[in-house]
DOMAR-22265 format. One line per 4 residues: number of its first residue (from 1); their letters; for each residue x, y, z of N, C-alpha, C. Coordinates in nm, 4 decimals, decimal comma, m for minus. Example, Ala and Ser with C-alpha at 12.3 -4.5 7.8 and 13.67 -1.06 7.14 Angstrom:
! DOMAR-22265
1) AS) 1,3190 m0,5690 0,7800 1,2300 m0,4500 0,7800 1,3200 m0,3300 0,7800  1,2850 m0,2250 0,7080 1,3670 m0,1060 0,7140 1,2900 0,0030 0,7870 .
! end
This chain:
! DOMAR-22265
1) MPDP) 5,5860 10,1244 8,5305 5,6214 10,1293 8,6711 5,5378 10,0256 8,7451  5,6013 9,9413 8,8258 5,5268 9,8369 8,8946 5,4326 9,8960 8,9993  5,3223 9,8303 9,0143 5,2217 9,8723 9,1101 5,2583 9,8198 9,2486  5,2797 9,9081 9,3509 5,3166 9,8607 9,4843 5,2095 9,7730 9,5472 .
5) AHDF) 5,0841 9,7965 9,5158 4,9781 9,7129 9,5724 4,9875 9,5709 9,5180  5,0295 9,5595 9,3937 5,0438 9,4272 9,3323 5,1588 9,3486 9,3960  5,2610 9,4179 9,4470 5,3754 9,3519 9,5088 5,3350 9,2711 9,6312  5,2294 9,3138 9,7017 5,1880 9,2412 9,8210 5,1163 9,1109 9,7878 .
9) DRPL) 5,0773 9,0924 9,6610 5,0164 8,9666 9,6192 5,1221 8,8600 9,5935  5,2469 8,8999 9,5846 5,3555 8,8063 9,5552 5,4124 8,7496 9,6845  5,4737 8,6322 9,6764 5,5432 8,5792 9,7953 5,6534 8,6756 9,8376  5,6839 8,6748 9,9665 5,7792 8,7708 10,0226 5,9154 8,7646 9,9537 .
13) NLRP) 5,9622 8,6439 9,9246 6,0951 8,6340 9,8648 6,0984 8,6790 9,7191  5,9816 8,7010 9,6559 5,9783 8,7480 9,5171 5,9441 8,8964 9,5060  5,9154 8,9600 9,6184 5,8864 9,1029 9,6164 6,0150 9,1812 9,5950  6,0027 9,2990 9,5352 6,1231 9,3815 9,5224 6,1709 9,4270 9,6605 .
17) SRRP) 6,2975 9,4494 9,6695 6,3559 9,4913 9,7967 6,3083 9,6305 9,8341  6,2916 9,6532 9,9642 6,2599 9,7876 10,0115 6,3849 9,8742 10,0157  6,4985 9,8110 10,0161 6,6260 9,8823 10,0202 6,7181 9,8303 9,9082  6,6864 9,8665 9,7845 6,7649 9,8115 9,6733 6,9117 9,8547 9,6744 .
21) LLVR) 6,9402 9,9769 9,7208 7,0791 10,0225 9,7248 7,1597 9,9393 9,8248  7,0996 9,9094 9,9398 7,1671 9,8263 10,0393 7,2024 9,6898 9,9817  7,1056 9,6290 9,9148 7,1301 9,4964 9,8566 7,2328 9,5064 9,7458  7,2235 9,6095 9,6644 7,3172 9,6269 9,5533 7,4605 9,6441 9,6038 .
25) LALP) 7,4772 9,7097 9,7183 7,6107 9,7285 9,7752 7,6563 9,6068 9,8560  7,5636 9,5401 9,9215 7,6005 9,4305 10,0109 7,6355 9,3014 9,9374  7,5701 9,2743 9,8267 7,5976 9,1482 9,7578 7,7406 9,1383 9,7039  7,7982 9,2438 9,6469 7,9398 9,2334 9,6090 8,0318 9,2117 9,7293 .
29) VLLV) 7,9983 9,2738 9,8427 8,0788 9,2524 9,9629 8,0686 9,1060 10,0077  7,9489 9,0489 9,9956 7,9337 8,9057 10,0247 8,0228 8,8216 9,9338  8,0259 8,8558 9,8058 8,1099 8,7811 9,7123 8,2581 8,7961 9,7457  8,2999 8,9158 9,7854 8,4391 8,9369 9,8250 8,4712 8,8538 9,9489 .
33) GCAA) 8,3794 8,8503 10,0450 8,4002 8,7691 10,1649 8,4125 8,6216 10,1316  8,3256 8,5738 10,0430 8,3340 8,4331 10,0006 8,4665 8,4050 9,9307  8,5073 8,4958 9,8434 8,6341 8,4768 9,7730 8,7512 8,4761 9,8702  8,7479 8,5643 9,9696 8,8564 8,5685 10,0683 8,8654 8,4370 10,1439 .
37) VLFG) 8,7520 8,3829 10,1820 8,7532 8,2541 10,2526 8,8011 8,1428 10,1603  8,7507 8,1406 10,0369 8,7896 8,0342 9,9445 8,9371 8,0395 9,9062  8,9924 8,1605 9,8939 9,1338 8,1724 9,8587 9,2255 8,1653 9,9800  9,1743 8,1909 10,0982 9,2578 8,1915 10,2171 9,2604 8,0615 10,2940 .
41) APVW) 9,1459 7,9999 10,3120 9,1374 7,8828 10,4005 9,2225 7,7641 10,3542  9,2151 7,7211 10,2277 9,2987 7,6064 10,1888 9,4485 7,6354 10,1988  9,4875 7,7575 10,1642 9,6292 7,7935 10,1727 9,6725 7,7962 10,3188  9,5872 7,8479 10,4052 9,6162 7,8491 10,5493 9,6336 7,7070 10,5988 .
45) LFMH) 9,5465 7,6191 10,5551 9,5503 7,4798 10,5991 9,6757 7,4076 10,5502  9,7133 7,4268 10,4240 9,8199 7,3459 10,3650 9,9566 7,4131 10,3585  9,9642 7,5454 10,3518 10,0938 7,6099 10,3288 10,1419 7,7009 10,4407  10,0534 7,7455 10,5276 10,0924 7,8472 10,6255 10,2023 7,7971 10,7203 .
49) GSAS) 10,1948 7,6721 10,7619 10,2971 7,6185 10,8518 10,4350 7,6181 10,7877  10,4423 7,5769 10,6620 10,5706 7,5765 10,5914 10,6228 7,7186 10,5717  10,5325 7,8113 10,5403 10,5749 7,9498 10,5199 10,6247 8,0120 10,6501  10,5579 7,9811 10,7604 10,6029 8,0337 10,8899 10,7399 7,9771 10,9254 .
53) GWVE) 10,7598 7,8484 10,8986 10,8903 7,7877 10,9227 10,9977 7,8463 10,8330  10,9620 7,8796 10,7091 11,0578 7,9385 10,6156 11,1032 8,0747 10,6654  11,0117 8,1531 10,7173 11,0443 8,2879 10,7632 11,1346 8,2838 10,8856  11,1265 8,1770 10,9658 11,2139 8,1651 11,0831 11,3605 8,1510 11,0443 .
57) DRAV) 11,3874 8,1153 10,9192 11,5221 8,1141 10,8623 11,6179 8,0221 10,9384  11,5790 7,8958 10,9538 11,6686 7,7963 11,0133 11,7423 7,7267 10,8987  11,8510 7,7868 10,8538 11,9262 7,7352 10,7399 11,9965 7,6053 10,7769  11,9888 7,5087 10,6875 12,0550 7,3793 10,7061 12,1160 7,3378 10,5729 .
61) TAAV) 12,2083 7,2451 10,5815 12,2601 7,1812 10,4610 12,2132 7,0373 10,4655  12,1232 7,0037 10,3745 12,0640 6,8703 10,3731 12,1479 6,7791 10,2854  12,1866 6,6656 10,3416 12,2656 6,5670 10,2675 12,1730 6,4553 10,2222  12,1652 6,4382 10,0908 12,0836 6,3320 10,0333 12,1769 6,2157 10,0017 .
65) ADDA) 12,1503 6,1001 10,0602 12,2355 5,9828 10,0377 12,2178 5,9314 9,8945  12,3174 5,8538 9,8481 12,3087 5,8022 9,7116 12,1994 5,6967 9,6961  12,1582 5,6324 9,8056 12,0507 5,5325 9,7965 11,9194 5,5864 9,8541  11,9088 5,7194 9,8666 11,7878 5,7810 9,9234 11,6705 5,7651 9,8279 .
69) RCRT) 11,5538 5,7488 9,8858 11,4324 5,7372 9,8057 11,3842 5,8766 9,7707  11,3667 5,9039 9,6434 11,3155 6,0326 9,5964 11,1838 6,0086 9,5231  11,0943 6,1062 9,5331 10,9663 6,0952 9,4641 10,9317 6,2315 9,4029  10,8456 6,2279 9,3045 10,8019 6,3496 9,2367 10,6566 6,3765 9,2733 .
73) GPPP) 10,6272 6,5009 9,3068 10,4899 6,5403 9,3397 10,4800 6,5794 9,4837  10,3762 6,6266 9,5326 10,2500 6,6642 9,4680 10,2602 6,8017 9,4031  10,1602 6,8388 9,3235 10,1616 6,9707 9,2603 10,1659 7,0803 9,3653  10,2039 7,2015 9,3356 10,2178 7,2618 9,2038 10,3480 7,2221 9,1349 .
77) GKPT) 10,3453 7,2128 9,0076 10,4627 7,1736 8,9304 10,4968 7,0280 8,9497  10,6227 6,9959 8,9335 10,6719 6,8594 8,9541 10,7871 6,8641 9,0537  10,7573 6,8895 9,1799 10,8642 6,9005 9,2786 10,9252 6,7647 9,3114  11,0500 6,7687 9,3531 11,1201 6,6472 9,3945 11,1379 6,6518 9,5454 .
81) TCEA) 11,1038 6,5416 9,6098 11,1209 6,5281 9,7536 11,2065 6,4059 9,7791  11,3146 6,4230 9,8549 11,4072 6,3132 9,8829 11,4270 6,2992 10,0338  11,4565 6,1765 10,0754 11,4949 6,1540 10,2137 11,6345 6,2123 10,2334  11,6550 6,2799 10,3457 11,7831 6,3466 10,3683 11,8094 6,3566 10,5183 .
85) TWGS) 11,9301 6,3987 10,5496 11,9662 6,4275 10,6884 12,0281 6,5659 10,6935  12,0039 6,6361 10,8019 12,0690 6,7636 10,8290 12,0878 6,7722 10,9792  12,2059 6,8101 11,0174 12,2389 6,8115 11,1595 12,2194 6,6715 11,2168  12,1394 6,6594 11,3195 12,1097 6,5282 11,3778 11,9675 6,4845 11,3437 .
89) TDGD) 11,9105 6,5429 11,2387 11,7707 6,5177 11,2033 11,7607 6,4418 11,0721  11,6705 6,3445 11,0690 11,6341 6,2770 10,9445 11,4979 6,3288 10,9015  11,4801 6,3463 10,7717 11,3510 6,3928 10,7219 11,3526 6,3997 10,5711  11,2693 6,4850 10,5170 11,2592 6,5041 10,3732 11,3071 6,6430 10,3375 .
93) VSNR) 11,3699 6,6532 10,2225 11,4060 6,7823 10,1659 11,3328 6,7920 10,0326  11,2731 6,9095 10,0058 11,1864 6,9229 9,8895 11,1998 7,0600 9,8264  11,1677 7,0658 9,6989 11,1606 7,1942 9,6287 11,0160 7,2218 9,5871  10,9209 7,1813 9,6693 10,7797 7,1919 9,6311 10,7309 7,3343 9,6119 .
97) YGGP) 10,7917 7,4333 9,6730 10,7481 7,5723 9,6557 10,8527 7,6570 9,5851  10,9503 7,5946 9,5238 11,0546 7,6659 9,4511 11,1913 7,6250 9,5014  11,2953 7,6689 9,4339 11,4320 7,6373 9,4744 11,4890 7,5233 9,3922  11,6182 7,4928 9,4147 11,6832 7,3860 9,3383 11,6303 7,2483 9,3792 .
101) SPEA) 11,6329 7,1582 9,2851 11,5838 7,0225 9,3084 11,6895 6,9402 9,3824  11,6504 6,8707 9,4901 11,7472 6,7827 9,5580 11,7729 6,6592 9,4725  11,8962 6,6181 9,4664 11,9352 6,5008 9,3878 12,0063 6,4017 9,4790  12,0026 6,2748 9,4404 12,0701 6,1705 9,5176 12,2206 6,1961 9,5198 .
105) DEEV) 12,2842 6,1681 9,6329 12,4281 6,1814 9,6535 12,4757 6,3259 9,6383  12,3952 6,4199 9,6875 12,4315 6,5616 9,6843 12,3965 6,6267 9,8165  12,4542 6,7436 9,8389 12,4142 6,8282 9,9496 12,3467 6,9509 9,8915  12,2398 6,9940 9,9554 12,1647 7,1076 9,9040 12,1326 7,2018 10,0208 .
109) GARA) 12,1456 7,3306 9,9943 12,1103 7,4304 10,0952 11,9592 7,4380 10,1083  11,9103 7,4415 10,2298 11,7664 7,4440 10,2546 11,7384 7,5156 10,3860  11,6112 7,5283 10,4168 11,5683 7,5806 10,5464 11,4763 7,4772 10,6100  11,5017 7,4462 10,7347 11,4165 7,3522 10,8077 11,2871 7,4244 10,8445 .
113) VSDD) 11,1737 7,3753 10,7939 11,0453 7,4390 10,8223 10,9660 7,3627 10,9282  11,0053 7,2397 10,9564 10,9456 7,1617 11,0643 11,0492 7,0599 11,1095  11,0116 6,9721 11,2011 11,1069 6,8738 11,2525 11,1534 6,7755 11,1468  11,0691 6,7502 11,0456 11,1047 6,6477 10,9469 11,0938 6,6955 10,8027 .
117) LALT) 11,0948 6,8271 10,7795 11,0853 6,8794 10,6432 11,1745 7,0016 10,6281  11,2526 7,0006 10,5198 11,3330 7,1162 10,4819 11,2983 7,1517 10,3377  11,2893 7,2800 10,3102 11,2572 7,3272 10,1755 11,3775 7,3990 10,1168  11,4009 7,3778 9,9866 11,5155 7,4394 9,9210 11,4866 7,5803 9,8718 .
121) GFNP) 11,3610 7,6187 9,8646 11,3251 7,7528 9,8196 11,1778 7,7778 9,8411  11,1373 7,9029 9,8249 10,9969 7,9380 9,8397 10,9687 8,0522 9,7440  10,8785 8,0316 9,6502 10,8392 8,1349 9,5566 10,7854 8,2542 9,6360  10,8305 8,3767 9,6070 10,7880 8,4927 9,6864 10,6367 8,5157 9,6857 .
125) VLLA) 10,5715 8,4891 9,5731 10,4266 8,5082 9,5659 10,3563 8,4068 9,6561  10,3969 8,2808 9,6475 10,3377 8,1783 9,7338 10,3667 8,2059 9,8807  10,4858 8,2538 9,9096 10,5218 8,2851 10,0481 10,4323 8,3959 10,1037  10,4153 8,5021 10,0265 10,3306 8,6129 10,0722 10,1861 8,5658 10,0899 .
129) WARV) 10,1371 8,4880 9,9945 9,9998 8,4373 10,0015 9,9821 8,3491 10,1246  10,0772 8,2620 10,1494 10,0676 8,1723 10,2646 10,0769 8,2494 10,3955  10,1546 8,3550 10,3996 10,1684 8,4329 10,5231 10,0424 8,5128 10,5554  9,9711 8,5632 10,4533 9,8514 8,6429 10,4797 9,7231 8,5603 10,4805 .
133) SPHL) 9,7317 8,4332 10,4497 9,6105 8,3515 10,4385 9,5252 8,3473 10,5655  9,5823 8,3425 10,6870 9,4941 8,3474 10,8045 9,4161 8,4787 10,8136  9,4828 8,5893 10,7842 9,4174 8,7198 10,7892 9,3098 8,7308 10,6820  9,3397 8,6777 10,5640 9,2440 8,6782 10,4534 9,1199 8,5977 10,4892 .
137) TIAG) 9,1390 8,4823 10,5478 9,0267 8,3967 10,5852 8,9431 8,4610 10,6947  9,0067 8,5130 10,7961 8,9326 8,5753 10,9070 8,8590 8,6996 10,8584  8,9221 8,7791 10,7736 8,8546 8,8973 10,7188 8,7344 8,8563 10,6351  8,7467 8,7497 10,5577 8,6335 8,7010 10,4788 8,5186 8,6544 10,5650 .
141) VVLL) 8,5484 8,5830 10,6730 8,4434 8,5369 10,7639 8,3753 8,6560 10,8313  8,4535 8,7555 10,8720 8,3955 8,8748 10,9357 8,3075 8,9496 10,8363  8,3545 8,9667 10,7125 8,2726 9,0328 10,6101 8,1412 8,9585 10,5892  8,1492 8,8269 10,5774 8,0275 8,7482 10,5581 7,9313 8,7650 10,6749 .
145) AVVT) 7,9820 8,7618 10,7959 7,8962 8,7742 10,9135 7,8323 8,9124 10,9214  7,9097 9,0175 10,8975 7,8575 9,1540 10,9081 7,7527 9,1799 10,7995  7,7832 9,1441 10,6766 7,6886 9,1713 10,5680 7,5620 9,0876 10,5842  7,5755 8,9637 10,6280 7,4570 8,8819 10,6518 7,3727 8,9426 10,7639 .
149) AVLT) 7,4360 8,9912 10,8693 7,3620 9,0550 10,9781 7,2914 9,1817 10,9300  7,3583 9,2613 10,8494 7,2971 9,3843 10,7969 7,1789 9,3507 10,7071  7,1970 9,2548 10,6184 7,0877 9,2194 10,5280 6,9688 9,1606 10,6029  6,9937 9,0746 10,6990 6,8813 9,0164 10,7727 6,8138 9,1201 10,8613 .
153) RFDP) 6,8845 9,2242 10,8992 6,8242 9,3276 10,9831 6,7422 9,4260 10,9015  6,7907 9,4643 10,7837 6,7290 9,5734 10,7103 6,6495 9,5345 10,5864  6,6594 9,4151 10,5376 6,5850 9,3757 10,4180 6,4934 9,2591 10,4528  6,3630 9,2793 10,4472 6,2709 9,1738 10,4903 6,2796 9,0468 10,4057 .
157) RWWT) 6,3307 9,0556 10,2858 6,3432 8,9341 10,2053 6,4457 8,8386 10,2655  6,5347 8,8884 10,3481 6,6358 8,8039 10,4103 6,5929 8,7545 10,5482  6,4818 8,8074 10,6017 6,4369 8,7645 10,7345 6,3766 8,6271 10,7325  6,2999 8,6010 10,6276 6,2176 8,4796 10,6279 6,2827 8,3712 10,5460 .
161) RRTD) 6,2325 8,2517 10,5672 6,2816 8,1380 10,4892 6,2290 8,1494 10,3466  6,3026 8,0988 10,2546 6,2637 8,1063 10,1126 6,1406 8,0219 10,0820  6,1101 7,9269 10,1672 5,9945 7,8417 10,1412 5,8646 7,9024 10,1893  5,8731 8,0184 10,2550 5,7532 8,0862 10,3022 5,6842 8,1536 10,1829 .
165) LT) 5,5774 8,0944 10,1338 5,5095 8,1468 10,0143 5,3773 8,2134 10,0501  5,3642 8,2629 10,1699 5,2387 8,3281 10,2098 5,2413 8,4760 10,1801 .
! end
């Protein structure tokens, strides 16, 4: 059994916690908060706008001209994106999140997700993830803030800087 008097000879950041149960419970919550931010923020940044536009259900028929420029990429998968027109709008039609691939000199059913982008499909898992990503990110930030506040309030090892070796 460690000697409590000996613990005071050690630097503060190397002493055992006065509240080990608090730390044991709080650190997994910190990890969950970090994971929520890491899994939510990039998806919110890159996919949430397209997913919100998809849910609005503005169905269009995109006409891809026979001389339209088509390109493959970016990931996930090998999506095809082609220049197309729908209604009075020019833009791109893509299958980047699922759906049939647009081909030159064809018409393809799609949904307009922005002024210049129409998508032919959306994988349900990606759609759900993109729709909840703002909530996931905000919940992760709140978890991180609350647990950090609790730890800095109740565990003296979190009060001081790690370089304090007195």
